[in-house]
TORVO-303235 format. One record per residue (C-alpha): residue number from 1; residue in one letter; x, y, z. Coordinates in Angstrom, 3 decimals. Layout:
% residues N
{pos=NUM; code=A; u=X; v=Y; w=Z}
...
This chain:
% residues 404
{pos=1; code=M; u=-0.168; v=2.428; w=-41.901}
{pos=2; code=A; u=2.546; v=-0.089; w=-40.993}
{pos=3; code=V; u=2.288; v=-1.652; w=-37.545}
{pos=4; code=H; u=4.766; v=-3.877; w=-35.738}
{pos=5; code=T; u=2.853; v=-6.760; w=-34.170}
{pos=6; code=T; u=3.615; v=-9.475; w=-31.675}
{pos=7; code=R; u=1.601; v=-12.669; w=-31.718}
{pos=8; code=E; u=0.478; v=-14.406; w=-28.587}
{pos=9; code=M; u=0.909; v=-18.146; w=-28.466}
{pos=10; code=P; u=-2.192; v=-20.361; w=-28.574}
{pos=11; code=C; u=-3.708; v=-20.956; w=-25.133}
{pos=12; code=S; u=-3.274; v=-24.730; w=-25.354}
{pos=13; code=A; u=0.417; v=-24.469; w=-26.210}
{pos=14; code=K; u=0.946; v=-21.853; w=-23.509}
{pos=15; code=N; u=-0.701; v=-24.014; w=-20.860}
{pos=16; code=V; u=1.341; v=-27.064; w=-21.817}
{pos=17; code=A; u=4.570; v=-25.104; w=-21.784}
{pos=18; code=T; u=3.763; v=-23.456; w=-18.469}
{pos=19; code=K; u=2.859; v=-26.721; w=-16.752}
{pos=20; code=A; u=6.030; v=-28.429; w=-17.989}
{pos=21; code=C; u=8.815; v=-29.225; w=-15.555}
{pos=22; code=Y; u=11.178; v=-26.264; w=-15.410}
{pos=23; code=N; u=14.128; v=-28.137; w=-13.976}
{pos=24; code=R; u=14.621; v=-30.037; w=-17.247}
{pos=25; code=A; u=15.748; v=-28.775; w=-20.626}
{pos=26; code=M; u=12.903; v=-27.736; w=-22.925}
{pos=27; code=Y; u=13.268; v=-26.787; w=-26.572}
{pos=28; code=L; u=11.369; v=-26.681; w=-29.866}
{pos=29; code=K; u=12.079; v=-29.322; w=-32.476}
{pos=30; code=R; u=11.230; v=-28.920; w=-36.126}
{pos=31; code=S; u=9.821; v=-31.955; w=-37.872}
{pos=32; code=G; u=8.533; v=-32.720; w=-41.347}
{pos=33; code=Q; u=9.358; v=-34.326; w=-44.647}
{pos=34; code=M; u=11.763; v=-31.613; w=-45.814}
{pos=35; code=K; u=13.300; v=-29.268; w=-43.283}
{pos=36; code=A; u=14.615; v=-26.993; w=-46.006}
{pos=37; code=R; u=11.120; v=-26.269; w=-47.280}
{pos=38; code=K; u=8.361; v=-24.466; w=-45.458}
{pos=39; code=E; u=5.667; v=-26.839; w=-46.646}
{pos=40; code=G; u=5.057; v=-29.838; w=-44.446}
{pos=41; code=I; u=6.983; v=-28.455; w=-41.450}
{pos=42; code=Y; u=5.520; v=-28.649; w=-37.979}
{pos=43; code=W; u=6.896; v=-28.069; w=-34.515}
{pos=44; code=E; u=7.119; v=-30.141; w=-31.348}
{pos=45; code=L; u=7.794; v=-29.106; w=-27.764}
{pos=46; code=V; u=10.445; v=-31.563; w=-26.618}
{pos=47; code=E; u=11.749; v=-32.251; w=-23.130}
{pos=48; code=S; u=15.260; v=-33.542; w=-22.504}
{pos=49; code=Y; u=15.937; v=-35.391; w=-19.271}
{pos=50; code=R; u=18.637; v=-37.604; w=-17.809}
{pos=51; code=T; u=18.346; v=-41.278; w=-16.953}
{pos=52; code=E; u=20.772; v=-43.935; w=-15.737}
{pos=53; code=R; u=21.347; v=-44.939; w=-19.367}
{pos=54; code=G; u=22.009; v=-41.422; w=-20.523}
{pos=55; code=P; u=19.981; v=-38.464; w=-21.828}
{pos=56; code=R; u=16.555; v=-39.148; w=-23.279}
{pos=57; code=Q; u=13.933; v=-37.059; w=-25.059}
{pos=58; code=R; u=10.166; v=-37.104; w=-25.162}
{pos=59; code=V; u=7.549; v=-35.008; w=-26.907}
{pos=60; code=V; u=5.498; v=-32.870; w=-24.527}
{pos=61; code=A; u=3.150; v=-31.399; w=-27.150}
{pos=62; code=Y; u=2.666; v=-31.300; w=-30.915}
{pos=63; code=L; u=2.289; v=-27.645; w=-31.845}
{pos=64; code=G; u=1.783; v=-27.847; w=-35.599}
{pos=65; code=D; u=2.702; v=-25.026; w=-37.974}
{pos=66; code=M; u=3.629; v=-21.904; w=-35.984}
{pos=67; code=A; u=4.928; v=-18.465; w=-36.857}
{pos=68; code=K; u=8.194; v=-17.219; w=-35.393}
{pos=69; code=G; u=6.511; v=-14.968; w=-32.835}
{pos=70; code=E; u=4.371; v=-17.841; w=-31.581}
{pos=71; code=R; u=7.373; v=-20.135; w=-31.306}
{pos=72; code=L; u=9.228; v=-17.537; w=-29.259}
{pos=73; code=G; u=6.258; v=-17.238; w=-26.904}
{pos=74; code=V; u=6.191; v=-20.991; w=-26.343}
{pos=75; code=M; u=9.910; v=-21.004; w=-25.582}
{pos=76; code=Q; u=9.534; v=-18.120; w=-23.142}
{pos=77; code=A; u=6.865; v=-20.003; w=-21.215}
{pos=78; code=A; u=8.805; v=-23.278; w=-21.320}
{pos=79; code=T; u=12.044; v=-21.740; w=-20.077}
{pos=80; code=K; u=10.307; v=-19.461; w=-17.525}
{pos=81; code=R; u=11.621; v=-16.305; w=-19.175}
{pos=82; code=T; u=8.340; v=-14.438; w=-19.187}
{pos=83; code=G; u=8.721; v=-12.738; w=-15.812}
{pos=84; code=S; u=6.295; v=-12.960; w=-12.931}
{pos=85; code=W; u=3.108; v=-11.632; w=-14.449}
{pos=86; code=Q; u=3.231; v=-11.115; w=-18.213}
{pos=87; code=S; u=5.259; v=-11.766; w=-21.354}
{pos=88; code=R; u=7.480; v=-9.172; w=-22.852}
{pos=89; code=L; u=5.815; v=-6.568; w=-24.991}
{pos=90; code=F; u=8.339; v=-6.970; w=-27.826}
{pos=91; code=D; u=10.443; v=-9.869; w=-28.974}
{pos=92; code=E; u=14.114; v=-9.615; w=-28.167}
{pos=93; code=E; u=15.007; v=-11.875; w=-31.080}
{pos=94; code=G; u=13.941; v=-12.108; w=-34.680}
{pos=95; code=E; u=12.796; v=-9.621; w=-37.267}
{pos=96; code=P; u=9.549; v=-7.708; w=-36.681}
{pos=97; code=E; u=6.462; v=-8.682; w=-38.633}
{pos=98; code=W; u=4.758; v=-5.839; w=-40.518}
{pos=99; code=V; u=1.147; v=-5.733; w=-41.638}
{pos=100; code=E; u=-0.940; v=-3.109; w=-43.409}
{pos=101; code=V; u=-3.865; v=-1.693; w=-41.460}
{pos=102; code=D; u=-6.853; v=0.244; w=-42.754}
{pos=103; code=T; u=-7.146; v=2.932; w=-40.069}
{pos=104; code=K; u=-10.742; v=3.747; w=-41.072}
{pos=105; code=R; u=-11.829; v=0.280; w=-40.013}
{pos=106; code=V; u=-9.907; v=0.209; w=-36.728}
{pos=107; code=R; u=-11.924; v=0.449; w=-33.530}
{pos=108; code=V; u=-11.070; v=0.071; w=-29.862}
{pos=109; code=E; u=-12.863; v=-2.575; w=-27.822}
{pos=110; code=R; u=-12.640; v=-3.749; w=-24.209}
{pos=111; code=V; u=-10.384; v=-0.937; w=-23.019}
{pos=112; code=L; u=-8.722; v=-1.933; w=-19.737}
{pos=113; code=D; u=-6.591; v=-0.064; w=-17.214}
{pos=114; code=F; u=-3.215; v=-1.757; w=-17.433}
{pos=115; code=G; u=-0.374; v=0.544; w=-16.355}
{pos=116; code=G; u=-1.287; v=0.948; w=-12.706}
{pos=117; code=C; u=-1.979; v=-2.773; w=-12.242}
{pos=118; code=W; u=1.307; v=-3.748; w=-13.873}
{pos=119; code=L; u=3.265; v=-1.247; w=-11.766}
{pos=120; code=G; u=1.535; v=-2.496; w=-8.630}
{pos=121; code=L; u=2.534; v=-6.071; w=-9.400}
{pos=122; code=Q; u=6.143; v=-5.020; w=-9.833}
{pos=123; code=M; u=6.015; v=-3.317; w=-6.432}
{pos=124; code=V; u=4.436; v=-6.419; w=-4.904}
{pos=125; code=D; u=7.302; v=-8.512; w=-6.286}
{pos=126; code=K; u=9.878; v=-6.137; w=-4.773}
{pos=127; code=L; u=8.148; v=-6.392; w=-1.402}
{pos=128; code=N; u=7.989; v=-10.235; w=-1.559}
{pos=129; code=L; u=4.338; v=-9.845; w=-0.634}
{pos=130; code=V; u=3.020; v=-12.768; w=-2.707}
{pos=131; code=S; u=5.122; v=-15.388; w=-0.923}
{pos=132; code=V; u=4.189; v=-13.914; w=2.469}
{pos=133; code=L; u=0.469; v=-13.984; w=1.675}
{pos=134; code=D; u=0.712; v=-17.555; w=0.364}
{pos=135; code=H; u=2.481; v=-18.592; w=3.568}
{pos=136; code=L; u=0.031; v=-16.834; w=5.892}
{pos=137; code=M; u=-3.103; v=-17.777; w=3.925}
{pos=138; code=P; u=-2.532; v=-21.235; w=2.361}
{pos=139; code=Q; u=-4.962; v=-22.626; w=-0.195}
{pos=140; code=G; u=-7.931; v=-24.384; w=1.353}
{pos=141; code=R; u=-11.330; v=-25.486; w=0.070}
{pos=142; code=E; u=-12.128; v=-22.060; w=-1.370}
{pos=143; code=E; u=-12.404; v=-21.787; w=-5.153}
{pos=144; code=I; u=-10.069; v=-18.774; w=-5.288}
{pos=145; code=S; u=-7.354; v=-18.554; w=-2.655}
{pos=146; code=W; u=-7.676; v=-15.817; w=-0.055}
{pos=147; code=S; u=-4.100; v=-14.759; w=-0.702}
{pos=148; code=L; u=-4.995; v=-13.992; w=-4.337}
{pos=149; code=M; u=-8.089; v=-12.059; w=-3.285}
{pos=150; code=A; u=-6.024; v=-10.118; w=-0.759}
{pos=151; code=L; u=-3.580; v=-9.264; w=-3.540}
{pos=152; code=T; u=-6.513; v=-8.022; w=-5.626}
{pos=153; code=L; u=-7.579; v=-5.711; w=-2.805}
{pos=154; code=V; u=-4.037; v=-4.365; w=-2.450}
{pos=155; code=L; u=-3.781; v=-3.544; w=-6.157}
{pos=156; code=M; u=-7.220; v=-1.948; w=-6.272}
{pos=157; code=R; u=-6.382; v=0.205; w=-3.253}
{pos=158; code=L; u=-3.195; v=1.303; w=-4.978}
{pos=159; code=C; u=-4.761; v=2.117; w=-8.357}
{pos=160; code=E; u=-8.073; v=3.663; w=-7.256}
{pos=161; code=P; u=-8.979; v=3.545; w=-3.547}
{pos=162; code=S; u=-12.661; v=2.728; w=-3.210}
{pos=163; code=S; u=-15.121; v=0.480; w=-1.425}
{pos=164; code=E; u=-15.293; v=-3.272; w=-1.966}
{pos=165; code=L; u=-18.745; v=-2.853; w=-3.538}
{pos=166; code=H; u=-17.409; v=-0.358; w=-6.086}
{pos=167; code=I; u=-14.510; v=-2.696; w=-6.882}
{pos=168; code=A; u=-16.858; v=-5.610; w=-7.483}
{pos=169; code=E; u=-19.389; v=-3.681; w=-9.566}
{pos=170; code=Q; u=-17.152; v=-1.435; w=-11.691}
{pos=171; code=L; u=-13.412; v=-1.169; w=-11.042}
{pos=172; code=Y; u=-12.302; v=-4.782; w=-11.405}
{pos=173; code=E; u=-13.920; v=-5.354; w=-14.796}
{pos=174; code=R; u=-12.295; v=-2.137; w=-16.077}
{pos=175; code=S; u=-8.821; v=-3.279; w=-15.015}
{pos=176; code=A; u=-6.412; v=-5.755; w=-16.608}
{pos=177; code=L; u=-6.249; v=-7.872; w=-13.438}
{pos=178; code=T; u=-8.416; v=-10.519; w=-15.060}
{pos=179; code=D; u=-5.553; v=-11.259; w=-17.464}
{pos=180; code=L; u=-2.720; v=-10.568; w=-15.018}
{pos=181; code=L; u=-4.067; v=-12.568; w=-12.063}
{pos=182; code=G; u=-6.350; v=-14.990; w=-13.871}
{pos=183; code=I; u=-9.469; v=-14.303; w=-11.765}
{pos=184; code=P; u=-12.616; v=-14.089; w=-13.928}
{pos=185; code=V; u=-14.788; v=-11.010; w=-13.535}
{pos=186; code=D; u=-17.801; v=-13.023; w=-12.369}
{pos=187; code=K; u=-15.764; v=-14.457; w=-9.472}
{pos=188; code=V; u=-15.040; v=-11.046; w=-7.946}
{pos=189; code=N; u=-18.021; v=-9.966; w=-5.853}
{pos=190; code=D; u=-18.434; v=-7.886; w=-2.718}
{pos=191; code=D; u=-19.058; v=-10.927; w=-0.511}
{pos=192; code=R; u=-15.782; v=-12.576; w=-1.550}
{pos=193; code=L; u=-13.861; v=-9.318; w=-1.076}
{pos=194; code=Y; u=-15.292; v=-8.750; w=2.412}
{pos=195; code=R; u=-14.472; v=-12.321; w=3.401}
{pos=196; code=A; u=-10.927; v=-11.807; w=2.115}
{pos=197; code=L; u=-10.582; v=-8.885; w=4.529}
{pos=198; code=D; u=-11.812; v=-11.105; w=7.366}
{pos=199; code=S; u=-9.217; v=-13.733; w=6.440}
{pos=200; code=L; u=-6.484; v=-11.101; w=6.225}
{pos=201; code=L; u=-7.128; v=-9.368; w=9.564}
{pos=202; code=P; u=-5.657; v=-12.091; w=11.867}
{pos=203; code=H; u=-2.292; v=-11.690; w=10.081}
{pos=204; code=K; u=-2.113; v=-7.922; w=10.563}
{pos=205; code=A; u=0.892; v=-7.955; w=12.930}
{pos=206; code=A; u=2.897; v=-10.363; w=10.747}
{pos=207; code=L; u=2.266; v=-8.247; w=7.622}
{pos=208; code=E; u=3.230; v=-5.036; w=9.429}
{pos=209; code=K; u=6.484; v=-6.599; w=10.612}
{pos=210; code=H; u=7.359; v=-7.949; w=7.170}
{pos=211; code=L; u=6.632; v=-4.685; w=5.368}
{pos=212; code=K; u=8.533; v=-2.644; w=7.942}
{pos=213; code=E; u=11.636; v=-4.798; w=7.516}
{pos=214; code=R; u=11.373; v=-5.014; w=3.732}
{pos=215; code=L; u=10.821; v=-1.280; w=3.256}
{pos=216; code=G; u=13.753; v=-0.617; w=5.558}
{pos=217; code=E; u=15.961; v=-2.807; w=3.354}
{pos=218; code=L; u=14.799; v=-1.265; w=0.077}
{pos=219; code=F; u=14.952; v=2.389; w=1.092}
{pos=220; code=H; u=17.432; v=2.297; w=4.006}
{pos=221; code=L; u=14.792; v=3.693; w=6.351}
{pos=222; code=E; u=15.534; v=4.557; w=9.932}
{pos=223; code=Y; u=13.010; v=3.964; w=12.669}
{pos=224; code=D; u=14.655; v=5.990; w=15.403}
{pos=225; code=I; u=11.873; v=8.613; w=15.304}
{pos=226; code=L; u=8.221; v=7.534; w=15.299}
{pos=227; code=L; u=5.398; v=10.005; w=14.733}
{pos=228; code=Y; u=2.079; v=9.103; w=16.321}
{pos=229; code=D; u=-1.327; v=10.665; w=15.718}
{pos=230; code=I; u=-5.010; v=9.751; w=15.601}
{pos=231; code=T; u=-7.761; v=10.406; w=13.087}
{pos=232; code=S; u=-11.334; v=9.174; w=12.850}
{pos=233; code=T; u=-13.871; v=7.992; w=10.302}
{pos=234; code=Y; u=-17.630; v=8.023; w=10.766}
{pos=235; code=F; u=-20.437; v=5.736; w=9.611}
{pos=236; code=E; u=-23.943; v=6.330; w=8.367}
{pos=237; code=G; u=-26.479; v=4.225; w=10.240}
{pos=238; code=E; u=-26.709; v=2.529; w=13.616}
{pos=239; code=C; u=-23.697; v=0.153; w=13.222}
{pos=240; code=G; u=-25.280; v=-2.248; w=15.674}
{pos=241; code=S; u=-22.830; v=-5.070; w=14.910}
{pos=242; code=N; u=-19.733; v=-2.889; w=15.326}
{pos=243; code=G; u=-18.822; v=-2.750; w=18.997}
{pos=244; code=Q; u=-16.211; v=-0.028; w=18.470}
{pos=245; code=A; u=-18.587; v=2.381; w=16.720}
{pos=246; code=R; u=-19.325; v=5.099; w=19.258}
{pos=247; code=R; u=-20.165; v=8.768; w=19.279}
{pos=248; code=G; u=-17.268; v=10.948; w=20.340}
{pos=249; code=Y; u=-15.223; v=13.975; w=19.353}
{pos=250; code=S; u=-15.774; v=14.206; w=15.589}
{pos=251; code=R; u=-12.915; v=15.556; w=13.497}
{pos=252; code=D; u=-15.310; v=15.441; w=10.533}
{pos=253; code=H; u=-17.833; v=17.715; w=12.301}
{pos=254; code=R; u=-20.396; v=14.896; w=12.369}
{pos=255; code=P; u=-21.215; v=14.419; w=16.051}
{pos=256; code=D; u=-24.522; v=12.839; w=15.027}
{pos=257; code=C; u=-22.764; v=9.807; w=13.520}
{pos=258; code=K; u=-20.954; v=6.942; w=15.186}
{pos=259; code=Q; u=-17.252; v=6.654; w=14.463}
{pos=260; code=V; u=-14.043; v=4.766; w=15.173}
{pos=261; code=C; u=-10.630; v=6.255; w=15.931}
{pos=262; code=I; u=-7.648; v=5.152; w=13.829}
{pos=263; code=A; u=-4.191; v=5.435; w=15.380}
{pos=264; code=L; u=-1.272; v=5.555; w=12.915}
{pos=265; code=I; u=2.460; v=5.283; w=13.601}
{pos=266; code=V; u=4.867; v=6.387; w=10.841}
{pos=267; code=S; u=8.616; v=6.813; w=10.489}
{pos=268; code=R; u=10.344; v=10.135; w=9.991}
{pos=269; code=E; u=9.958; v=9.602; w=6.207}
{pos=270; code=G; u=6.209; v=9.071; w=6.587}
{pos=271; code=M; u=6.275; v=5.299; w=5.953}
{pos=272; code=P; u=3.657; v=3.424; w=8.038}
{pos=273; code=V; u=4.969; v=1.249; w=10.854}
{pos=274; code=G; u=1.658; v=0.143; w=12.324}
{pos=275; code=Y; u=-1.906; v=1.122; w=13.114}
{pos=276; code=E; u=-4.660; v=0.331; w=15.572}
{pos=277; code=V; u=-8.413; v=0.923; w=15.661}
{pos=278; code=F; u=-9.971; v=2.241; w=18.884}
{pos=279; code=S; u=-13.533; v=2.934; w=19.935}
{pos=280; code=G; u=-15.009; v=6.178; w=18.669}
{pos=281; code=N; u=-15.350; v=7.648; w=22.165}
{pos=282; code=R; u=-11.757; v=6.900; w=23.168}
{pos=283; code=A; u=-9.774; v=9.968; w=24.232}
{pos=284; code=D; u=-6.452; v=10.442; w=22.426}
{pos=285; code=V; u=-4.478; v=10.756; w=25.630}
{pos=286; code=T; u=-5.565; v=7.279; w=26.801}
{pos=287; code=T; u=-4.119; v=5.483; w=23.753}
{pos=288; code=V; u=-0.417; v=6.300; w=24.189}
{pos=289; code=E; u=0.464; v=3.465; w=26.562}
{pos=290; code=D; u=-1.286; v=0.880; w=24.366}
{pos=291; code=I; u=0.560; v=2.074; w=21.238}
{pos=292; code=V; u=3.993; v=2.132; w=22.914}
{pos=293; code=E; u=3.473; v=-1.393; w=24.243}
{pos=294; code=K; u=2.257; v=-2.588; w=20.824}
{pos=295; code=I; u=5.369; v=-1.290; w=19.038}
{pos=296; code=E; u=7.706; v=-2.769; w=21.641}
{pos=297; code=A; u=5.920; v=-6.130; w=21.452}
{pos=298; code=Q; u=6.199; v=-6.246; w=17.647}
{pos=299; code=Y; u=9.644; v=-4.773; w=17.064}
{pos=300; code=G; u=11.312; v=-5.060; w=20.453}
{pos=301; code=P; u=12.459; v=-2.330; w=22.844}
{pos=302; code=A; u=14.730; v=0.317; w=21.348}
{pos=303; code=N; u=15.954; v=3.812; w=22.049}
{pos=304; code=R; u=13.221; v=5.480; w=20.009}
{pos=305; code=I; u=12.036; v=9.057; w=19.977}
{pos=306; code=W; u=8.266; v=9.479; w=20.041}
{pos=307; code=A; u=6.840; v=12.627; w=18.430}
{pos=308; code=M; u=3.263; v=13.515; w=19.442}
{pos=309; code=D; u=1.066; v=16.598; w=19.644}
{pos=310; code=R; u=-0.234; v=18.107; w=22.865}
{pos=311; code=G; u=-3.459; v=16.083; w=22.661}
{pos=312; code=M; u=-1.455; v=12.986; w=23.674}
{pos=313; code=V; u=0.360; v=14.606; w=26.580}
{pos=314; code=S; u=-0.298; v=13.839; w=30.219}
{pos=315; code=E; u=1.997; v=13.368; w=33.188}
{pos=316; code=D; u=1.092; v=9.674; w=33.335}
{pos=317; code=N; u=2.036; v=9.170; w=29.672}
{pos=318; code=L; u=5.348; v=10.985; w=30.056}
{pos=319; code=E; u=6.167; v=8.984; w=33.174}
{pos=320; code=H; u=5.309; v=5.788; w=31.292}
{pos=321; code=L; u=7.753; v=6.730; w=28.524}
{pos=322; code=R; u=10.495; v=7.552; w=31.031}
{pos=323; code=E; u=10.073; v=4.234; w=32.818}
{pos=324; code=R; u=10.575; v=2.387; w=29.525}
{pos=325; code=G; u=13.638; v=4.429; w=28.633}
{pos=326; code=Q; u=11.915; v=6.145; w=25.716}
{pos=327; code=R; u=12.655; v=9.686; w=24.616}
{pos=328; code=Y; u=9.955; v=12.007; w=23.333}
{pos=329; code=I; u=9.207; v=15.263; w=21.568}
{pos=330; code=V; u=5.712; v=16.410; w=22.515}
{pos=331; code=G; u=3.647; v=19.545; w=22.312}
{pos=332; code=T; u=3.068; v=21.276; w=25.631}
{pos=333; code=P; u=0.121; v=23.380; w=26.803}
{pos=334; code=K; u=0.431; v=27.120; w=26.272}
{pos=335; code=S; u=-0.025; v=27.627; w=29.990}
{pos=336; code=Q; u=3.554; v=26.457; w=30.532}
{pos=337; code=L; u=4.875; v=29.483; w=28.613}
{pos=338; code=R; u=4.592; v=31.478; w=31.846}
{pos=339; code=R; u=7.457; v=29.448; w=33.248}
{pos=340; code=F; u=9.712; v=30.795; w=30.478}
{pos=341; code=E; u=8.663; v=34.432; w=30.440}
{pos=342; code=K; u=12.253; v=35.594; w=30.902}
{pos=343; code=E; u=13.533; v=33.452; w=28.034}
{pos=344; code=L; u=10.722; v=34.618; w=25.769}
{pos=345; code=L; u=11.616; v=38.261; w=26.261}
{pos=346; code=S; u=15.340; v=37.804; w=25.646}
{pos=347; code=K; u=16.902; v=38.312; w=22.218}
{pos=348; code=E; u=18.946; v=35.114; w=21.998}
{pos=349; code=W; u=16.872; v=33.329; w=19.375}
{pos=350; code=Q; u=18.190; v=31.048; w=16.626}
{pos=351; code=E; u=16.551; v=31.251; w=13.187}
{pos=352; code=V; u=16.079; v=27.776; w=11.673}
{pos=353; code=R; u=14.263; v=29.040; w=8.588}
{pos=354; code=E; u=12.619; v=32.225; w=7.422}
{pos=355; code=G; u=9.908; v=33.263; w=9.855}
{pos=356; code=L; u=10.719; v=30.572; w=12.462}
{pos=357; code=E; u=12.994; v=31.041; w=15.472}
{pos=358; code=V; u=13.748; v=28.590; w=18.291}
{pos=359; code=K; u=15.473; v=28.550; w=21.650}
{pos=360; code=L; u=16.502; v=25.631; w=23.896}
{pos=361; code=C; u=15.713; v=25.919; w=27.593}
{pos=362; code=R; u=16.344; v=23.458; w=30.399}
{pos=363; code=S; u=13.488; v=22.771; w=32.772}
{pos=364; code=P; u=13.913; v=23.894; w=36.387}
{pos=365; code=E; u=14.222; v=20.235; w=37.431}
{pos=366; code=G; u=16.882; v=19.653; w=34.749}
{pos=367; code=D; u=15.433; v=16.375; w=33.430}
{pos=368; code=E; u=13.749; v=17.843; w=30.324}
{pos=369; code=T; u=14.641; v=20.287; w=27.578}
{pos=370; code=F; u=12.004; v=22.649; w=26.184}
{pos=371; code=V; u=12.172; v=23.977; w=22.636}
{pos=372; code=L; u=10.576; v=27.415; w=22.495}
{pos=373; code=C; u=9.327; v=28.308; w=19.019}
{pos=374; code=R; u=8.424; v=31.732; w=17.678}
{pos=375; code=S; u=6.674; v=31.733; w=14.307}
{pos=376; code=A; u=5.732; v=34.866; w=12.393}
{pos=377; code=A; u=3.109; v=32.981; w=10.380}
{pos=378; code=R; u=1.553; v=31.552; w=13.534}
{pos=379; code=A; u=1.486; v=34.983; w=15.173}
{pos=380; code=L; u=-0.316; v=36.415; w=12.147}
{pos=381; code=K; u=-2.823; v=33.549; w=12.180}
{pos=382; code=E; u=-3.609; v=34.009; w=15.862}
{pos=383; code=K; u=-4.003; v=37.731; w=15.353}
{pos=384; code=Q; u=-6.535; v=37.114; w=12.593}
{pos=385; code=I; u=-8.384; v=34.624; w=14.808}
{pos=386; code=H; u=-8.670; v=37.221; w=17.574}
{pos=387; code=E; u=-9.842; v=39.884; w=15.097}
{pos=388; code=R; u=-12.590; v=37.600; w=13.763}
{pos=389; code=F; u=-13.650; v=36.766; w=17.308}
{pos=390; code=E; u=-13.805; v=40.458; w=18.240}
{pos=391; code=K; u=-15.834; v=41.184; w=15.125}
{pos=392; code=R; u=-18.373; v=38.494; w=15.992}
{pos=393; code=I; u=-18.657; v=39.870; w=19.536}
{pos=394; code=E; u=-19.268; v=43.396; w=18.221}
{pos=395; code=Q; u=-21.921; v=42.176; w=15.797}
{pos=396; code=G; u=-23.614; v=40.253; w=18.595}
{pos=397; code=L; u=-23.628; v=43.287; w=20.858}
{pos=398; code=L; u=-25.142; v=45.467; w=18.098}
{pos=399; code=K; u=-27.957; v=42.946; w=17.552}
{pos=400; code=L; u=-28.547; v=42.815; w=21.282}
{pos=401; code=A; u=-28.697; v=46.636; w=21.468}
{pos=402; code=E; u=-31.177; v=46.806; w=18.580}
{pos=403; code=S; u=-33.442; v=44.225; w=20.187}
{pos=404; code=C; u=-33.442; v=46.253; w=23.406}
């Protein structure tokens, strides 16, 4: 079997070429007794620079006898043509080198996950996230910078979301990040990852603002409509050191466990704009004012439209939005349908899609507009809910009659 191969440059030559000054001309120079013959030829990495007396040259490194693929790799590193994270997979210049391979003696060793990590690094470059992390988390006395550890967490979350312990024990050593980022496997442990999160948390607002602006530039996003909702996550154990861990309404049907509530704000396209963590016993309706003030503090006041479900609705919250000049689309309690009994019985409905009809109605005060919705699928679902409830009642009554 014929295989096209690319040779990687020796580590020493690569390090010398990478550490060389990029703002000066670098090139390879062939030396030897006879340049026309292959024997006795060796290569030097030469740097050309300007002085008051004219251009001068000096040898940066003696490379010895090198194949064409190795020479090209040295030149790529010296001229900074390798890209941000890795060299090119195939040479753009020169003829390919072919070797014969005995397929019966070929085996695969040290298989690493590469594609997802490489794609993640390209996305990080597009988002300018590396420079932002380096600026927010400058190198200190730590052996591995917190910005690099934060980048590791981002890539691991993207490729295979998991806990920091699972990353340290299994995922990182199976990935190609050791070669792409240069962090040895033995340096990635759960303690270092947790401390990286602690170092990252104070810069939460700055990262949210940067990503919101950068994503808006890349994808031409509009932030005129913000969707706000709350979810929760629970913990096993007492969580004595977590002051926000409380028992409250459990969306996971685990009222026996402590939890925290996570508030998320997204754009109309579903791109995150910001988030906050509240105590586990915090009612949804009490978080609206805090979230509105947070968004205005980070991104400034604007004529936004807030979209929220009926769990966020109260007269105080709506009045708060009106005072700040904010518009809103919120779910209303079913009890208010009695106010629009006449409109519900009329036939002037507009079909927006199959099975869904709407009608616009002004409120009696004239300061709000209500959107009445009539859904065939929702009507069928509610009918089935009532039928199941009636069936359970009948079964309960039969058991009660038998016991009597």
